[in-house]
PyMOL commands that place a pseudoatom at each C-alpha (Angstrom):
pseudoatom trace, name=CA, resn=MET, resi=1, chain=A, elem=C, hetatm=0, pos=[102.526, 35.873, 192.796]
pseudoatom trace, name=CA, resn=ASP, resi=2, chain=A, elem=C, hetatm=0, pos=[99.817, 36.893, 190.310]
pseudoatom trace, name=CA, resn=ALA, resi=3, chain=A, elem=C, hetatm=0, pos=[99.943, 40.233, 188.450]
pseudoatom trace, name=CA, resn=GLU, resi=4, chain=A, elem=C, hetatm=0, pos=[96.927, 41.690, 190.280]
pseudoatom trace, name=CA, resn=ALA, resi=5, chain=A, elem=C, hetatm=0, pos=[98.428, 40.947, 193.682]
pseudoatom trace, name=CA, resn=MET, resi=6, chain=A, elem=C, hetatm=0, pos=[101.609, 42.737, 192.622]
pseudoatom trace, name=CA, resn=THR, resi=7, chain=A, elem=C, hetatm=0, pos=[99.685, 45.957, 191.877]
pseudoatom trace, name=CA, resn=VAL, resi=8, chain=A, elem=C, hetatm=0, pos=[98.035, 46.212, 195.294]
pseudoatom trace, name=CA, resn=TRP, resi=9, chain=A, elem=C, hetatm=0, pos=[99.595, 49.173, 197.122]
pseudoatom trace, name=CA, resn=PHE, resi=10, chain=A, elem=C, hetatm=0, pos=[98.145, 48.407, 200.548]
pseudoatom trace, name=CA, resn=ASP, resi=11, chain=A, elem=C, hetatm=0, pos=[97.514, 45.380, 202.707]
pseudoatom trace, name=CA, resn=GLU, resi=12, chain=A, elem=C, hetatm=0, pos=[93.782, 44.892, 203.208]
pseudoatom trace, name=CA, resn=ALA, resi=13, chain=A, elem=C, hetatm=0, pos=[92.665, 43.426, 206.511]
pseudoatom trace, name=CA, resn=GLU, resi=14, chain=A, elem=C, hetatm=0, pos=[90.367, 40.424, 206.596]
pseudoatom trace, name=CA, resn=ASP, resi=15, chain=A, elem=C, hetatm=0, pos=[86.687, 41.430, 206.836]
pseudoatom trace, name=CA, resn=GLY, resi=16, chain=A, elem=C, hetatm=0, pos=[86.428, 40.344, 210.477]
pseudoatom trace, name=CA, resn=ASP, resi=17, chain=A, elem=C, hetatm=0, pos=[89.517, 42.368, 211.406]
pseudoatom trace, name=CA, resn=LYS, resi=18, chain=A, elem=C, hetatm=0, pos=[88.253, 45.701, 210.053]
pseudoatom trace, name=CA, resn=ALA, resi=19, chain=A, elem=C, hetatm=0, pos=[87.232, 48.191, 212.760]
pseudoatom trace, name=CA, resn=VAL, resi=20, chain=A, elem=C, hetatm=0, pos=[83.957, 49.154, 211.066]
pseudoatom trace, name=CA, resn=ASN, resi=21, chain=A, elem=C, hetatm=0, pos=[82.933, 45.523, 210.680]
pseudoatom trace, name=CA, resn=ARG, resi=22, chain=A, elem=C, hetatm=0, pos=[83.795, 44.746, 214.306]
pseudoatom trace, name=CA, resn=ALA, resi=23, chain=A, elem=C, hetatm=0, pos=[81.677, 47.728, 215.421]
pseudoatom trace, name=CA, resn=ARG, resi=24, chain=A, elem=C, hetatm=0, pos=[78.753, 46.582, 213.261]
pseudoatom trace, name=CA, resn=ALA, resi=25, chain=A, elem=C, hetatm=0, pos=[78.977, 43.025, 214.623]
pseudoatom trace, name=CA, resn=ALA, resi=26, chain=A, elem=C, hetatm=0, pos=[79.119, 44.319, 218.207]
pseudoatom trace, name=CA, resn=ALA, resi=27, chain=A, elem=C, hetatm=0, pos=[76.043, 46.506, 217.661]
pseudoatom trace, name=CA, resn=LEU, resi=28, chain=A, elem=C, hetatm=0, pos=[74.079, 43.581, 216.209]
pseudoatom trace, name=CA, resn=LYS, resi=29, chain=A, elem=C, hetatm=0, pos=[75.116, 41.371, 219.136]
pseudoatom trace, name=CA, resn=ARG, resi=30, chain=A, elem=C, hetatm=0, pos=[73.999, 44.008, 221.673]
pseudoatom trace, name=CA, resn=MET, resi=31, chain=A, elem=C, hetatm=0, pos=[70.625, 44.356, 219.930]
pseudoatom trace, name=CA, resn=HIS, resi=32, chain=A, elem=C, hetatm=0, pos=[70.236, 40.622, 219.319]
pseudoatom trace, name=CA, resn=GLY, resi=33, chain=A, elem=C, hetatm=0, pos=[69.799, 41.685, 215.707]
pseudoatom trace, name=CA, resn=CYS, resi=34, chain=A, elem=C, hetatm=0, pos=[70.258, 40.159, 212.326]
pseudoatom trace, name=CA, resn=VAL, resi=35, chain=A, elem=C, hetatm=0, pos=[70.897, 41.761, 208.964]
pseudoatom trace, name=CA, resn=TYR, resi=36, chain=A, elem=C, hetatm=0, pos=[69.861, 40.149, 205.722]
pseudoatom trace, name=CA, resn=ARG, resi=37, chain=A, elem=C, hetatm=0, pos=[71.573, 41.786, 202.782]
pseudoatom trace, name=CA, resn=CYS, resi=38, chain=A, elem=C, hetatm=0, pos=[71.093, 40.659, 199.240]
pseudoatom trace, name=CA, resn=HIS, resi=39, chain=A, elem=C, hetatm=0, pos=[72.296, 42.559, 196.244]
pseudoatom trace, name=CA, resn=SER, resi=40, chain=A, elem=C, hetatm=0, pos=[72.380, 41.001, 192.802]
pseudoatom trace, name=CA, resn=ASP, resi=41, chain=A, elem=C, hetatm=0, pos=[69.811, 38.331, 193.659]
pseudoatom trace, name=CA, resn=TRP, resi=42, chain=A, elem=C, hetatm=0, pos=[67.174, 40.981, 194.210]
pseudoatom trace, name=CA, resn=ASP, resi=43, chain=A, elem=C, hetatm=0, pos=[68.022, 43.130, 191.171]
pseudoatom trace, name=CA, resn=LEU, resi=44, chain=A, elem=C, hetatm=0, pos=[65.848, 41.203, 188.726]
pseudoatom trace, name=CA, resn=ALA, resi=45, chain=A, elem=C, hetatm=0, pos=[63.184, 39.707, 191.000]
pseudoatom trace, name=CA, resn=PRO, resi=46, chain=A, elem=C, hetatm=0, pos=[59.948, 40.066, 189.000]
pseudoatom trace, name=CA, resn=GLU, resi=47, chain=A, elem=C, hetatm=0, pos=[57.629, 42.945, 189.959]
pseudoatom trace, name=CA, resn=ILE, resi=48, chain=A, elem=C, hetatm=0, pos=[59.226, 43.772, 193.325]
pseudoatom trace, name=CA, resn=GLY, resi=49, chain=A, elem=C, hetatm=0, pos=[62.975, 43.580, 192.674]
pseudoatom trace, name=CA, resn=ILE, resi=50, chain=A, elem=C, hetatm=0, pos=[65.317, 46.563, 192.283]
pseudoatom trace, name=CA, resn=ARG, resi=51, chain=A, elem=C, hetatm=0, pos=[64.645, 47.196, 188.596]
pseudoatom trace, name=CA, resn=ASP, resi=52, chain=A, elem=C, hetatm=0, pos=[60.876, 46.686, 188.577]
pseudoatom trace, name=CA, resn=ALA, resi=53, chain=A, elem=C, hetatm=0, pos=[60.315, 48.625, 191.825]
pseudoatom trace, name=CA, resn=LEU, resi=54, chain=A, elem=C, hetatm=0, pos=[62.299, 51.571, 190.432]
pseudoatom trace, name=CA, resn=ILE, resi=55, chain=A, elem=C, hetatm=0, pos=[60.341, 51.436, 187.169]
pseudoatom trace, name=CA, resn=GLU, resi=56, chain=A, elem=C, hetatm=0, pos=[57.118, 51.650, 189.195]
pseudoatom trace, name=CA, resn=ALA, resi=57, chain=A, elem=C, hetatm=0, pos=[58.442, 54.438, 191.446]
pseudoatom trace, name=CA, resn=LEU, resi=58, chain=A, elem=C, hetatm=0, pos=[59.489, 56.524, 188.427]
pseudoatom trace, name=CA, resn=GLY, resi=59, chain=A, elem=C, hetatm=0, pos=[56.425, 55.638, 186.349]
pseudoatom trace, name=CA, resn=MET, resi=60, chain=A, elem=C, hetatm=0, pos=[58.520, 54.415, 183.415]
pseudoatom trace, name=CA, resn=GLY, resi=61, chain=A, elem=C, hetatm=0, pos=[58.058, 51.509, 181.068]
pseudoatom trace, name=CA, resn=THR, resi=62, chain=A, elem=C, hetatm=0, pos=[61.451, 49.790, 180.747]
pseudoatom trace, name=CA, resn=MET, resi=63, chain=A, elem=C, hetatm=0, pos=[64.818, 50.172, 182.356]
pseudoatom trace, name=CA, resn=TYR, resi=64, chain=A, elem=C, hetatm=0, pos=[68.358, 49.004, 181.713]
pseudoatom trace, name=CA, resn=GLY, resi=65, chain=A, elem=C, hetatm=0, pos=[70.409, 48.252, 184.832]
pseudoatom trace, name=CA, resn=GLY, resi=66, chain=A, elem=C, hetatm=0, pos=[74.055, 48.966, 185.509]
pseudoatom trace, name=CA, resn=PHE, resi=67, chain=A, elem=C, hetatm=0, pos=[74.356, 51.710, 182.892]
pseudoatom trace, name=CA, resn=GLY, resi=68, chain=A, elem=C, hetatm=0, pos=[76.842, 53.920, 184.665]
pseudoatom trace, name=CA, resn=GLN, resi=69, chain=A, elem=C, hetatm=0, pos=[79.509, 51.297, 185.233]
pseudoatom trace, name=CA, resn=MET, resi=70, chain=A, elem=C, hetatm=0, pos=[79.906, 50.163, 181.626]
pseudoatom trace, name=CA, resn=PHE, resi=71, chain=A, elem=C, hetatm=0, pos=[82.037, 52.193, 179.229]
pseudoatom trace, name=CA, resn=ASN, resi=72, chain=A, elem=C, hetatm=0, pos=[80.118, 51.302, 176.058]
pseudoatom trace, name=CA, resn=SER, resi=73, chain=A, elem=C, hetatm=0, pos=[76.612, 51.861, 177.391]
pseudoatom trace, name=CA, resn=SER, resi=74, chain=A, elem=C, hetatm=0, pos=[76.446, 55.489, 176.224]
pseudoatom trace, name=CA, resn=GLU, resi=75, chain=A, elem=C, hetatm=0, pos=[76.853, 54.389, 172.614]
pseudoatom trace, name=CA, resn=ALA, resi=76, chain=A, elem=C, hetatm=0, pos=[74.251, 51.644, 173.067]
pseudoatom trace, name=CA, resn=MET, resi=77, chain=A, elem=C, hetatm=0, pos=[71.741, 54.134, 174.477]
pseudoatom trace, name=CA, resn=ALA, resi=78, chain=A, elem=C, hetatm=0, pos=[72.493, 56.676, 171.725]
pseudoatom trace, name=CA, resn=THR, resi=79, chain=A, elem=C, hetatm=0, pos=[71.668, 54.102, 169.027]
pseudoatom trace, name=CA, resn=LEU, resi=80, chain=A, elem=C, hetatm=0, pos=[68.262, 53.677, 170.675]
pseudoatom trace, name=CA, resn=GLY, resi=81, chain=A, elem=C, hetatm=0, pos=[67.599, 57.420, 170.440]
pseudoatom trace, name=CA, resn=VAL, resi=82, chain=A, elem=C, hetatm=0, pos=[67.835, 58.005, 174.187]
pseudoatom trace, name=CA, resn=GLU, resi=83, chain=A, elem=C, hetatm=0, pos=[67.949, 61.680, 175.166]
pseudoatom trace, name=CA, resn=ALA, resi=84, chain=A, elem=C, hetatm=0, pos=[68.307, 61.383, 178.947]
pseudoatom trace, name=CA, resn=ILE, resi=85, chain=A, elem=C, hetatm=0, pos=[69.560, 58.714, 181.303]
pseudoatom trace, name=CA, resn=ILE, resi=86, chain=A, elem=C, hetatm=0, pos=[68.855, 58.139, 184.994]
pseudoatom trace, name=CA, resn=ALA, resi=87, chain=A, elem=C, hetatm=0, pos=[71.685, 56.172, 186.592]
pseudoatom trace, name=CA, resn=GLY, resi=88, chain=A, elem=C, hetatm=0, pos=[72.504, 55.055, 190.098]
pseudoatom trace, name=CA, resn=GLU, resi=89, chain=A, elem=C, hetatm=0, pos=[76.178, 55.879, 189.701]
pseudoatom trace, name=CA, resn=CYS, resi=90, chain=A, elem=C, hetatm=0, pos=[78.487, 56.426, 186.790]
pseudoatom trace, name=CA, resn=CYS, resi=91, chain=A, elem=C, hetatm=0, pos=[82.114, 56.161, 185.860]
pseudoatom trace, name=CA, resn=ASP, resi=92, chain=A, elem=C, hetatm=0, pos=[83.609, 59.496, 184.818]
pseudoatom trace, name=CA, resn=TYR, resi=93, chain=A, elem=C, hetatm=0, pos=[84.163, 58.177, 181.300]
pseudoatom trace, name=CA, resn=THR, resi=94, chain=A, elem=C, hetatm=0, pos=[80.521, 57.166, 180.962]
pseudoatom trace, name=CA, resn=LEU, resi=95, chain=A, elem=C, hetatm=0, pos=[79.309, 60.627, 182.041]
pseudoatom trace, name=CA, resn=ARG, resi=96, chain=A, elem=C, hetatm=0, pos=[81.656, 62.408, 179.634]
pseudoatom trace, name=CA, resn=ASN, resi=97, chain=A, elem=C, hetatm=0, pos=[80.819, 60.060, 176.779]
pseudoatom trace, name=CA, resn=ALA, resi=98, chain=A, elem=C, hetatm=0, pos=[77.082, 60.574, 177.285]
pseudoatom trace, name=CA, resn=GLU, resi=99, chain=A, elem=C, hetatm=0, pos=[77.590, 64.341, 177.237]
pseudoatom trace, name=CA, resn=GLU, resi=100, chain=A, elem=C, hetatm=0, pos=[79.626, 64.105, 174.015]
pseudoatom trace, name=CA, resn=LEU, resi=101, chain=A, elem=C, hetatm=0, pos=[76.770, 62.114, 172.493]
pseudoatom trace, name=CA, resn=GLY, resi=102, chain=A, elem=C, hetatm=0, pos=[74.249, 64.806, 173.484]
pseudoatom trace, name=CA, resn=MET, resi=103, chain=A, elem=C, hetatm=0, pos=[72.501, 62.887, 176.257]
pseudoatom trace, name=CA, resn=ALA, resi=104, chain=A, elem=C, hetatm=0, pos=[71.582, 64.327, 179.640]
pseudoatom trace, name=CA, resn=VAL, resi=105, chain=A, elem=C, hetatm=0, pos=[72.480, 62.210, 182.669]
pseudoatom trace, name=CA, resn=ILE, resi=106, chain=A, elem=C, hetatm=0, pos=[70.888, 62.279, 186.112]
pseudoatom trace, name=CA, resn=GLU, resi=107, chain=A, elem=C, hetatm=0, pos=[73.160, 60.467, 188.555]
pseudoatom trace, name=CA, resn=ALA, resi=108, chain=A, elem=C, hetatm=0, pos=[70.831, 59.558, 191.427]
pseudoatom trace, name=CA, resn=GLY, resi=109, chain=A, elem=C, hetatm=0, pos=[73.274, 57.636, 193.600]
pseudoatom trace, name=CA, resn=HIS, resi=110, chain=A, elem=C, hetatm=0, pos=[73.483, 53.904, 194.145]
pseudoatom trace, name=CA, resn=CYS, resi=111, chain=A, elem=C, hetatm=0, pos=[71.365, 53.713, 197.285]
pseudoatom trace, name=CA, resn=ALA, resi=112, chain=A, elem=C, hetatm=0, pos=[68.699, 56.140, 196.071]
pseudoatom trace, name=CA, resn=SER, resi=113, chain=A, elem=C, hetatm=0, pos=[68.173, 54.159, 192.872]
pseudoatom trace, name=CA, resn=GLU, resi=114, chain=A, elem=C, hetatm=0, pos=[67.912, 50.866, 194.771]
pseudoatom trace, name=CA, resn=ASN, resi=115, chain=A, elem=C, hetatm=0, pos=[65.788, 52.020, 197.732]
pseudoatom trace, name=CA, resn=PRO, resi=116, chain=A, elem=C, hetatm=0, pos=[62.403, 51.325, 196.072]
pseudoatom trace, name=CA, resn=GLY, resi=117, chain=A, elem=C, hetatm=0, pos=[63.435, 47.684, 195.587]
pseudoatom trace, name=CA, resn=MET, resi=118, chain=A, elem=C, hetatm=0, pos=[64.816, 47.408, 199.114]
pseudoatom trace, name=CA, resn=ARG, resi=119, chain=A, elem=C, hetatm=0, pos=[61.551, 48.783, 200.531]
pseudoatom trace, name=CA, resn=ALA, resi=120, chain=A, elem=C, hetatm=0, pos=[59.681, 46.201, 198.462]
pseudoatom trace, name=CA, resn=LEU, resi=121, chain=A, elem=C, hetatm=0, pos=[61.950, 43.464, 199.815]
pseudoatom trace, name=CA, resn=ALA, resi=122, chain=A, elem=C, hetatm=0, pos=[61.242, 44.543, 203.399]
pseudoatom trace, name=CA, resn=ARG, resi=123, chain=A, elem=C, hetatm=0, pos=[57.478, 44.426, 202.737]
pseudoatom trace, name=CA, resn=TRP, resi=124, chain=A, elem=C, hetatm=0, pos=[57.813, 41.007, 201.076]
pseudoatom trace, name=CA, resn=LEU, resi=125, chain=A, elem=C, hetatm=0, pos=[59.886, 39.590, 203.945]
pseudoatom trace, name=CA, resn=ALA, resi=126, chain=A, elem=C, hetatm=0, pos=[57.468, 40.999, 206.543]
pseudoatom trace, name=CA, resn=LYS, resi=127, chain=A, elem=C, hetatm=0, pos=[54.593, 39.151, 204.856]
pseudoatom trace, name=CA, resn=LYS, resi=128, chain=A, elem=C, hetatm=0, pos=[56.561, 35.908, 204.519]
pseudoatom trace, name=CA, resn=LEU, resi=129, chain=A, elem=C, hetatm=0, pos=[57.926, 36.043, 208.086]
pseudoatom trace, name=CA, resn=PRO, resi=130, chain=A, elem=C, hetatm=0, pos=[55.210, 37.723, 210.191]
pseudoatom trace, name=CA, resn=GLU, resi=131, chain=A, elem=C, hetatm=0, pos=[56.751, 36.511, 213.472]
pseudoatom trace, name=CA, resn=ILE, resi=132, chain=A, elem=C, hetatm=0, pos=[59.980, 38.419, 212.758]
pseudoatom trace, name=CA, resn=ARG, resi=133, chain=A, elem=C, hetatm=0, pos=[60.335, 42.206, 212.874]
pseudoatom trace, name=CA, resn=VAL, resi=134, chain=A, elem=C, hetatm=0, pos=[61.513, 43.361, 209.441]
pseudoatom trace, name=CA, resn=ALA, resi=135, chain=A, elem=C, hetatm=0, pos=[62.563, 46.947, 208.804]
pseudoatom trace, name=CA, resn=PHE, resi=136, chain=A, elem=C, hetatm=0, pos=[63.874, 48.867, 205.819]
pseudoatom trace, name=CA, resn=VAL, resi=137, chain=A, elem=C, hetatm=0, pos=[66.738, 51.143, 206.846]
pseudoatom trace, name=CA, resn=ASP, resi=138, chain=A, elem=C, hetatm=0, pos=[67.563, 53.952, 204.447]
pseudoatom trace, name=CA, resn=THR, resi=139, chain=A, elem=C, hetatm=0, pos=[71.321, 54.428, 204.468]
pseudoatom trace, name=CA, resn=GLY, resi=140, chain=A, elem=C, hetatm=0, pos=[71.006, 58.065, 203.463]
pseudoatom trace, name=CA, resn=ARG, resi=141, chain=A, elem=C, hetatm=0, pos=[74.095, 60.026, 202.544]
pseudoatom trace, name=CA, resn=PRO, resi=142, chain=A, elem=C, hetatm=0, pos=[76.544, 60.383, 205.404]
pseudoatom trace, name=CA, resn=TRP, resi=143, chain=A, elem=C, hetatm=0, pos=[78.768, 62.803, 203.490]
pseudoatom trace, name=CA, resn=ARG, resi=144, chain=A, elem=C, hetatm=0, pos=[78.485, 66.481, 202.681]
pseudoatom trace, name=CA, resn=TYR, resi=145, chain=A, elem=C, hetatm=0, pos=[79.735, 68.563, 199.824]
pseudoatom trace, name=CA, resn=PRO, resi=146, chain=A, elem=C, hetatm=0, pos=[81.849, 71.626, 200.651]
pseudoatom trace, name=CA, resn=THR, resi=147, chain=A, elem=C, hetatm=0, pos=[80.295, 74.941, 199.690]
for i in range(1, 147): cmd.bond("trace and resi %d" % i, "trace and resi %d" % (i + 1))
show_as sticks, trace
zoom trace
């Protein structure tokens, strides 16, 4: 047995055996629907991908993707003279390190930072496949913070 498998503290069900996935598949079958989900492939698509669509939506010139998930990115941004960072989501260490380096961080949330690119993908697909109904579905935030 490999070392990683020995550290797993729970048995994960196969994707098709998970209740949420079965419910999603049943809903799609009832609606005769189809979901096309791409993630990394769309990140760097020129002009209309995740990064470029977000740059346009925010009116900024350049953007660096994946900032919040890399421990050393705060130092890299500090050497460039960055004063504030907009990130989709961050590791706790990255947030604390940025603060220690004097940078402000706006953590927008993964979906919110990718929605402009997903909207652009829906528009692109609708043009390429006019005979198929294409819709962008904003996932929103299904959780609430206690007050």
